[in-house]
C-alpha positions in Angstrom: -8.0 -10.6 14.0 -4.4 -11.3 15.0 -1.5 -9.3 13.6 -0.1 -12.5 11.9 -3.4 -13.0 10.0 -3.4 -9.4 9.0 0.1 -9.7 7.7 -0.8 -12.8 5.8 -3.8 -11.0 4.2 -1.6 -8.1 3.2 0.8 -10.5 1.6 -2.1 -11.9 -0.4 -2.6 -8.5 -1.9 0.9 -8.7 -3.4 0.0 -11.7 -5.4 -0.8 -10.3 -8.9 -2.3 -13.6 -10.1 -4.8 -14.1 -7.2 -7.6 -11.8 -8.3 -7.4 -12.7 -12.0 -7.5 -16.4 -11.0 -10.6 -15.8 -8.9 -12.3 -13.9 -11.8 -11.4 -16.8 -14.2 -12.8 -19.3 -11.8 -16.0 -17.4 -11.4 -16.5 -17.1 -15.2 -15.9 -20.9 -15.6 -18.6 -21.6 -13.0 -20.9 -19.1 -14.7 -20.5 -20.9 -18.0 -21.3 -24.2 -16.4 -24.3 -22.7 -14.8 -25.6 -21.3 -18.1 -25.1 -24.6 -19.8 -27.0 -26.4 -16.9 -29.9 -24.0 -17.2 -30.1 -24.8 -21.0 -30.0 -28.5 -20.5 -32.4 -28.6 -17.5 -35.1 -26.4 -19.0 -35.5 -24.7 -15.7 -39.0 -23.3 -15.2 -40.0 -24.5 -18.6 -37.4 -22.3 -20.4 -36.7 -23.4 -24.0 -34.0 -21.4 -25.8 -35.0 -22.9 -29.1 -38.5 -21.4 -28.9 -38.9 -18.3 -31.1 -40.5 -16.5 -28.1 -37.6 -17.2 -25.8 -34.8 -16.3 -28.3 -34.2 -12.8 -26.9 -30.4 -13.4 -27.1 -28.4 -15.5 -29.5 -30.7 -17.2 -32.0 -28.3 -18.8 -34.5 -27.3 -22.3 -35.1 -24.3 -24.5 -34.1 -21.9 -23.3 -36.8 -22.6 -19.7 -36.0 -22.2 -20.3 -32.3 -18.8 -21.9 -32.8 -17.6 -19.0 -35.0 -18.9 -16.5 -32.5 -17.4 -18.1 -29.5 -14.1 -18.7 -31.3 -13.9 -15.0 -32.2 -14.7 -14.0 -28.6 -12.1 -16.3 -27.2 -9.3 -15.4 -29.7 -9.8 -11.7 -29.4 -9.9 -11.6 -25.6 -6.8 -13.7 -25.2 -5.0 -11.3 -27.6 -6.3 -8.2 -25.7 -5.2 -9.9 -22.4 -1.7 -10.1 -23.7 -1.8 -6.5 -24.8 -3.1 -5.5 -21.3 -0.3 -7.4 -19.7 2.3 -5.7 -21.9 0.8 -2.2 -21.1 1.0 -3.1 -17.4 4.6 -4.2 -17.6 5.4 -0.9 -19.5 3.8 1.1 -16.7 5.7 -0.8 -14.1 9.0 -0.2 -15.9 8.2 3.5 -16.1 7.3 3.7 -12.5 10.4 1.8 -11.5 12.7 4.1 -13.5 11.2 7.5 -12.5 9.7 6.9 -9.1 11.7 4.0 -7.6 11.4 0.3 -7.5 9.6 0.3 -4.1 6.7 2.0 -5.8 6.1 -1.1 -7.9 4.3 -2.7 -5.0 1.6 0.0 -5.2 1.0 -0.8 -8.9 1.1 -4.6 -8.3 -1.4 -4.3 -5.5 -3.8 -2.2 -7.5 -7.0 -4.3 -7.6 -8.2 -2.5 -10.8 -5.3 -3.7 -12.9 -5.8 -7.2 -11.6 -9.5 -7.1 -12.2 -9.0 -5.9 -15.8 -6.7 -8.8 -16.6 -9.1 -11.2 -14.9 -12.0 -9.9 -17.1 -10.2 -10.6 -20.3 -8.9 -14.0 -19.2 -12.3 -14.9 -17.7 -14.1 -14.0 -20.9 -11.7 -16.3 -22.8 -12.2 -19.1 -20.3 -16.0 -18.6 -20.5 -16.1 -18.8 -24.3 -13.9 -22.0 -24.2 -16.2 -23.7 -21.7 -19.3 -22.9 -23.7 -17.6 -23.8 -27.0 -16.9 -27.3 -26.0 -20.6 -28.1 -25.5 -21.8 -26.8 -29.0 -22.7 -29.8 -31.2 -23.9 -29.8 -34.8 -26.6 -32.1 -36.4 -24.0 -34.8 -37.0 -23.1 -34.8 -33.2 -26.6 -34.9 -31.6 -27.3 -31.1 -32.0 -27.0 -28.9 -28.9 -26.6 -25.1 -28.8 -26.6 -23.4 -25.4 -28.3 -20.2 -26.5 -28.4 -18.7 -22.9 -24.7 -19.3 -22.3 -23.8 -17.9 -25.7 -25.8 -14.8 -24.9 -23.7 -14.5 -21.7 -20.6 -14.7 -23.8 -21.9 -11.8 -25.9 -22.5 -9.8 -22.7 -19.0 -10.5 -21.4 -17.5 -9.5 -24.7 -19.3 -6.1 -24.5 -18.1 -5.7 -20.9 -14.5 -6.5 -22.1 -14.8 -3.7 -24.7 -15.8 -1.2 -22.1 -13.1 -2.5 -19.8 -10.4 -2.0 -22.4 -11.4 1.7 -22.9 -11.5 2.3 -19.2 -8.1 0.5 -18.7 -6.3 2.8 -21.1 -7.7 5.8 -19.3 -6.7 4.2 -15.9 -3.1 3.5 -16.9 -2.7 7.0 -18.4 -3.8 8.6 -15.1 -2.2 6.1 -12.7 1.4 6.8 -14.0 0.9 10.5 -13.5 3.4 11.6 -10.8 0.8 13.7 -8.9 -1.6 10.7 -8.9 1.1 8.5 -7.5 2.1 11.0 -4.8 -1.6 11.5 -3.8 -2.2 7.7 -3.6 0.8 7.2 -1.3 -0.2 10.2 0.8 -3.7 8.6 1.2 -1.9 5.5 2.5 0.1 7.7 4.9 -3.1 9.4 6.2 -4.7 6.0 6.9 -1.5 4.9 8.7 -1.5 8.0 10.8 -5.2 7.6 11.7 -4.5 4.0 12.8 -1.2 4.7 14.5 -2.1 7.8 16.5 -4.3 8.0 19.6 -6.8 10.4 21.1 -5.2 10.2 24.5 -1.6 10.0 25.6 -0.2 6.6 26.4 1.3 5.3 29.6 4.7 6.5 30.6 7.6 4.3 29.7 9.5 2.7 32.6 12.8 4.3 33.5 14.7 1.1 34.4 16.8 -0.5 31.7 15.6 -3.9 30.4 17.3 -6.8 32.2 16.9 -10.5 32.4 16.9 -13.3 29.9 17.4 -12.3 26.2 15.6 -14.2 23.5 17.1 -14.3 20.0 15.3 -14.5 16.7 15.4 -17.9 15.1 15.5 -16.4 11.5 16.2 -13.1 9.9 13.8 -10.8 8.2 11.9 -7.5 8.5 9.5 -7.1 11.4 6.1 -6.8 9.6 3.7 -6.8 12.6 3.7 -7.3 16.4 0.6 -8.8 18.1 0.7 -6.6 21.2 -2.5 -7.8 22.8 -1.7 -11.5 22.6 1.9 -11.0 23.9 0.7 -8.7 26.7 -1.9 -11.3 27.8 0.8 -14.0 27.8 3.1 -11.8 29.9 0.3 -11.0 32.3 -0.5 -14.7 32.7 3.1 -15.4 33.6 3.6 -12.3 35.7 6.6 -11.0 33.8 7.5 -8.0 31.7 8.5 -8.4 28.1 10.8 -5.7 26.6 11.0 -5.9 22.8 14.0 -4.3 21.1 12.6 -4.1 17.6 9.6 -2.4 15.9 7.7 -2.9 12.6 10.0 -1.9 9.8 13.3 -3.0 11.5 15.4 -5.7 10.0 16.3 -8.5 12.4 19.5 -10.5 11.7 19.4 -14.2 12.5 20.3 -14.8 16.2 19.8 -11.1 17.2 18.2 -10.8 20.7 14.8 -9.2 20.0 13.4 -9.3 23.5 14.3 -9.3 27.2 12.2 -11.1 29.9 12.2 -9.8 33.4 12.3 -13.5 34.6 12.3 -16.9 33.1 9.0 -18.3 31.8 8.1 -21.5 30.0 7.1 -21.2 26.4 8.7 -17.7 26.0 10.3 -18.5 22.7 7.1 -19.7 21.2 5.1 -16.7 22.5 7.7 -14.2 21.0 7.8 -16.1 17.7 4.0 -16.1 17.4 3.7 -12.5 18.3 6.5 -11.1 16.1 5.9 -11.6 12.4 9.0 -11.6 10.2 9.0 -11.4 6.4 11.3 -10.9 3.5 10.3 -7.2 3.0 8.9 -4.3 5.1 5.1 -4.0 5.3 2.9 -1.0 5.8 0.7 -2.9 8.3 2.0 -1.3 11.5 4.9 0.9 10.2 3.9 4.6 9.8 7.3 5.3 8.2 6.6 2.9 5.3 4.6 5.4 3.2 6.9 8.2 4.3 9.9 6.4 2.8 8.0 5.9 -0.4 7.2 9.6 -0.7 10.8 10.5 0.2 12.1 8.1 -2.5 10.0 9.9 -5.1 11.4 13.3 -4.0 15.0 12.0 -3.9 14.7 10.5 -7.4 13.1 13.7 -8.7 16.1 15.7 -7.3 18.6 13.4 -9.0 20.7 14.9 -11.9 19.1 12.5 -14.4 15.6 13.7 -13.7 16.0 17.2 -12.1 12.4 17.7 -11.3 12.2 20.0 -8.2 8.5 20.6 -8.7 7.8 16.9 -7.8 10.0 17.2 -4.8 8.2 20.3 -3.7 4.9 18.5 -4.1 6.1 15.7 -1.9 7.2 18.2 0.8 3.7 19.7 0.7 2.1 16.3 1.3 4.5 15.5 4.1 3.5 18.8 5.8 -0.1 17.8 5.5 0.7 14.6 7.3 2.4 16.5 10.2 -0.7 18.8 10.5 -2.9 15.7 10.8 -0.6 14.5 13.6 -0.7 17.8 15.5 -3.9 17.2 17.5 -3.1 13.6 18.1 -0.9 11.6 20.4 1.7 9.1 19.3 1.8 5.7 21.1 4.3 5.4 24.0 5.0 1.7 23.4 3.7 0.5 26.8 0.9 -2.0 27.2 -0.7 -2.1 30.6 -2.5 -5.0 32.3 -4.1 -4.3 35.7 -2.2 -1.0 35.8 1.1 -2.7 35.4 3.4 -2.5 32.3 3.7 -6.0 30.9 5.0 -5.2 27.4 7.4 -2.4 26.4 8.5 -2.0 22.8 10.1 0.8 20.7 7.8 3.0 18.7 8.2 5.8 16.1 8.2 9.1 17.9 7.7 12.6 16.5 11.4 13.3 16.1 11.8 10.1 14.1 8.9 10.9 11.8 10.4 14.4 11.1 13.8 12.9 10.5 12.4 10.3 8.0 10.5 13.1 6.2 13.1 15.8 5.8 16.6 14.6 6.2 17.1 12.9 2.9 15.2 15.5 0.9 17.3 18.3 2.5 20.5 16.4 1.8 19.6 15.8 -1.8 18.2 19.3 -2.4 21.6 21.1 -1.9 21.5 24.2 -4.0 17.8 23.8 -5.0 16.3 27.1 -3.9 12.8 26.0 -4.8 12.8 22.9 -2.6 14.6 24.5 0.3 12.2 27.4 0.2 9.2 25.0 0.1 10.6 23.1 3.1 10.8 26.3 5.1 7.3 27.3 4.1 5.9 23.9 5.0 7.7 23.8 8.3 6.2 27.3 9.1 2.7 26.1 8.4 3.1 23.1 10.5 4.5 25.2 13.3 1.4 27.3 13.2 -0.8 24.3 13.7 1.4 22.5 16.3 0.8 23.5 19.9 3.2 21.3 21.8 6.5 22.9 22.6 8.6 19.8 22.2 7.3 19.2 18.7 7.7 22.9 17.8 11.4 22.6 18.9 11.8 19.7 16.6 10.3 21.7 13.7 12.7 24.6 14.5 15.6 22.2 14.5 14.8 21.1 10.9 14.2 24.7 9.8 17.7 25.5 11.2 19.2 22.6 9.2 17.5 23.8 6.0 18.8 27.3 6.3 22.2 26.0 7.2 22.2 24.0 4.0 21.1 27.1 2.1 23.9 29.2 3.5 26.4 26.5 2.5 25.2 25.7 -1.0 23.2 28.6 -2.4 25.6 31.0 -4.1 23.3 33.7 -5.4 22.8 36.4 -2.8 19.3 37.3 -3.8 18.2 33.6 -3.5 19.9 33.3 -0.2 18.2 36.5 1.0 14.8 35.1 0.1 15.5 31.9 2.0 16.6 33.9 5.0 13.4 35.9 4.9 11.4 32.7 4.8 13.4 31.4 7.8 12.5 34.6 9.7 8.9 34.1 8.9 9.1 30.6 10.3 10.3 32.0 13.6 7.6 34.7 13.6 4.8 32.2 13.0 6.3 29.7 15.5 6.6 32.4 18.2 3.0 33.6 17.6 1.8 30.2 18.6 4.0 29.9 21.7 
């Protein structure tokens, strides 16, 4: 599956109406199927027979009253469900950040709940239109009405479950854990078991290709672009990576030599969109976690415990990266580099994780101490010297911030002690 198709499928997940619309369509088809079974007397089934009336057994007037009650109640509950969802989105936007709204909108359970209520409403309407009294050539689809009763009971259970789901989904620890799970999946997909090929030392030269339109780089189809470059015996050097914003007319690639169809090949391989995507960007979930921590450290919220929890989850992500290799951004064909593109390295990941939290945690002894503890634990797991040096650099930045902003001598002494323990643990692994 190409990267462009994957980006398109990810965009479909952001459409809040898509899943409810599919559920409503399915319920309409189910209603039509139940009515057809009643009219066709499939396999000799006769709903009017006393032996067959295991479901609804009333007449036309009772059927109309029952279906009307089911339809009216479910459309009312659907409105209530939508209001609760909007309230949860408002709370999440105010306390956790507007970029976290995407996680709630993409939540398939919220979409399915709304679809069940709307689908039950649509089902009841479709069946109600076929009920006829004695004056209208009587017809009562008993089987389809029984299906409406079943859907109504399902809707009751769904409402109880939905209230529980909303109450737990807006819990800050639940949100942090959900984003951290996305980060873990991104790390598993982004990292490699073996080191990649070495990047060429020569600077990119040759013809520059500019972007025809602006937007965020959502995905890059490396294999397709590498195959095209190999077929034309050239090297393509990209200047952007997933997550970067590309202004209109910005040169996003260099070709080692001229090749026909280069603009179309680059345009098809690099997917641009109106917003960043998590498809190939490992920093996407990191930025979400950092935003939660930064908002928690704001004076209006002042919740250092949430920021400390985020730091713990970021440390877990670094421990998962420790035995793995990050991609080098070089694609080989027949042993020759045909595609070179920028990638997120270990230093960039650490900067994205810790810089903003440290800058906004000035004077917060709890958060600064938690950062030193987490860095010490990661240093114990990490075996590469270059990565250990990067961890030591961030630990030095943390203690420097503490020496500058922490006024209480006892608090500063505690942070100094944690900084010494970091060096002791890091040196024991050297």
